[in-house]
C-alpha positions in Angstrom: -25.4 -47.0 -81.7 -24.4 -47.5 -78.1 -22.2 -50.4 -79.1 -20.4 -48.2 -81.6 -19.7 -45.6 -78.9 -18.5 -48.2 -76.5 -16.0 -49.7 -79.1 -14.6 -46.2 -79.8 -14.2 -45.4 -76.1 -12.3 -48.7 -75.6 -10.1 -48.0 -78.6 -9.3 -44.5 -77.4 -8.7 -45.8 -73.8 -6.2 -48.3 -75.1 -4.2 -45.6 -76.9 -4.2 -43.1 -74.0 -1.8 -44.5 -71.5 0.8 -42.7 -69.4 4.4 -42.7 -70.3 7.5 -41.4 -68.4 9.2 -38.6 -70.2 11.3 -35.5 -69.6 12.4 -34.0 -66.4 9.8 -31.2 -66.5 7.0 -33.7 -66.1 5.7 -33.4 -69.7 6.0 -36.0 -72.4 5.2 -35.8 -76.0 5.0 -38.6 -78.6 3.8 -38.9 -82.2 1.7 -41.9 -83.0 1.8 -43.9 -86.3 -1.1 -42.0 -87.7 0.6 -38.6 -87.1 -1.3 -37.6 -84.0 0.7 -35.8 -81.3 0.0 -37.0 -77.8 1.1 -34.9 -74.8 0.9 -36.0 -71.2 1.8 -33.8 -68.2 2.1 -34.5 -64.5 1.4 -31.9 -61.9 3.0 -32.3 -58.5 2.2 -30.0 -55.6 3.5 -30.0 -52.1 2.4 -27.9 -49.1 2.0 -28.1 -45.4 -0.8 -27.1 -43.2 -0.4 -26.0 -39.6 -3.3 -25.5 -37.2 -2.8 -23.5 -34.0 -5.5 -23.5 -31.4 -5.5 -20.5 -29.1 -7.6 -21.1 -26.0 -7.9 -18.8 -23.1 -6.2 -19.8 -19.8 -8.3 -21.2 -17.0 -9.6 -18.6 -14.6 -9.1 -18.3 -10.9 -12.3 -17.0 -9.4 -12.1 -15.4 -6.0 -14.7 -16.5 -3.5 -17.7 -14.3 -2.9 -18.0 -13.0 0.7 -21.4 -11.9 1.5 -21.4 -8.8 3.8 -24.7 -7.4 2.7 -26.2 -7.6 6.2 -25.8 -4.0 7.6 -25.7 -5.3 11.2 -22.3 -6.9 10.7 -19.1 -5.0 11.3 -17.0 -6.9 8.8 -15.6 -6.2 5.4 -15.0 -8.9 2.8 -11.6 -9.0 1.1 -10.9 -11.4 -1.7 -8.4 -11.8 -4.5 -7.2 -14.2 -7.2 -4.1 -14.7 -9.3 -4.0 -16.9 -12.4 -1.0 -18.0 -14.4 -0.9 -20.5 -17.3 -0.2 -23.3 -14.9 -1.5 -22.5 -11.5 -4.4 -20.4 -10.2 -4.9 -19.3 -6.5 -7.8 -17.5 -4.9 -8.4 -16.6 -1.4 -10.8 -14.5 0.7 -11.6 -13.6 4.3 -13.5 -11.1 6.4 -11.9 -8.3 8.4 -13.4 -6.9 11.5 -14.1 -3.1 11.5 -13.3 -2.1 15.1 -14.7 1.4 14.7 -18.0 0.0 13.6 -18.1 -2.3 16.6 -17.3 0.6 18.9 -20.1 2.7 17.5 -22.6 -0.2 17.8 -21.6 -0.9 21.3 -22.0 2.7 22.3 -25.4 2.9 20.7 -26.5 -0.3 22.4 -25.4 1.0 25.8 -27.1 4.3 25.2 -30.3 2.6 24.2 -30.2 0.5 27.4 -29.9 3.8 29.5 -26.2 3.6 30.3 -25.3 7.0 28.9 -22.1 7.5 30.8 -20.8 4.0 29.7 -21.8 4.9 26.1 -19.8 8.2 26.3 -16.9 6.3 27.8 -16.8 3.8 24.9 -16.8 6.7 22.4 -14.0 8.4 24.3 -11.7 5.5 23.4 -11.2 7.3 20.1 -8.6 10.1 20.6 -10.6 12.5 18.3 -13.7 12.1 20.5 -11.6 12.5 23.7 -10.1 15.7 22.5 -13.4 17.0 21.2 -15.1 16.3 24.6 -12.2 18.0 26.4 -12.4 21.0 24.2 -16.1 21.2 24.7 -15.6 21.5 28.5 -17.2 18.1 29.2 -14.3 15.7 29.7 -14.7 12.0 29.2 -15.7 10.0 32.3 -12.8 8.4 34.3 -13.3 5.7 36.9 -16.9 6.7 37.5 -16.1 10.4 37.8 -17.7 13.0 35.6 -17.4 16.7 35.0 -14.6 18.6 36.8 -13.6 15.6 38.9 -13.0 13.6 35.7 -10.9 16.5 34.3 -8.8 16.5 37.5 -8.4 12.7 37.3 -7.3 12.9 33.6 -4.8 15.6 34.4 -3.3 13.6 37.3 -2.9 10.6 35.1 -1.1 12.7 32.4 1.3 13.9 35.1 1.9 10.4 36.4 2.6 9.2 32.9 5.1 12.0 32.3 6.9 11.2 35.6 7.0 7.4 34.7 8.3 8.2 31.3 11.1 10.3 32.7 12.1 7.7 35.2 12.2 4.9 32.6 14.3 6.9 30.1 17.4 4.8 29.4 19.7 7.8 28.7 18.8 9.4 32.0 19.5 6.1 33.7 23.0 6.1 32.2 23.8 9.6 33.5 22.4 8.8 36.9 24.6 5.7 37.3 28.0 5.4 38.9 31.2 7.2 37.8 32.6 4.1 35.9 29.5 4.1 33.6 29.9 7.8 32.9 33.6 7.4 32.1 33.0 4.4 29.8 30.3 6.3 28.0 32.6 9.3 27.6 35.3 7.2 26.0 32.9 5.5 23.6 31.3 8.8 22.5 34.8 10.5 22.0 36.0 7.5 20.0 32.9 7.7 17.8 33.4 11.4 17.3 37.0 11.0 16.4 36.2 8.3 13.8 33.4 10.4 12.4 35.8 13.3 11.9 38.3 11.2 10.0 
């Protein structure tokens, strides 16, 4: 029985062979025994595109540890990343007001109270508050009313120095030629301004 099936399969396999036909890819023929045979060819074409989207590399700013409360520094860090280049930087910045407070506290703890107040008086707000309270900041080892008088004398000396170093005042206190030249320049500028 198996031989019979094999002979039939070989016979059918010999009959079924491909043949070129019409332009639509199908062919049809009629055999001698009246059987119609039809062959078709399916052609498909397509393209496949694969795009891999990956995140850009990261610029990570350095970590600056300022967790110790005894330090008067603040950490500042930043980073910038583009598709090509990444830059990161960081540094610490001194907090001068914090240092001033720590210095004043240390001096006060060591018993140097006048020096501690003097350090605090470097801040204009503290200076004005001490003056308004009737206890002026120490000056050159002087305290109380003597310090107040020393501060007032310094303010007067600064005003006199400022008036003497005023460049406009120097022009008008100069010789007659300077005054004449300055008058000509100012009148020319006024004339041009009015045009």
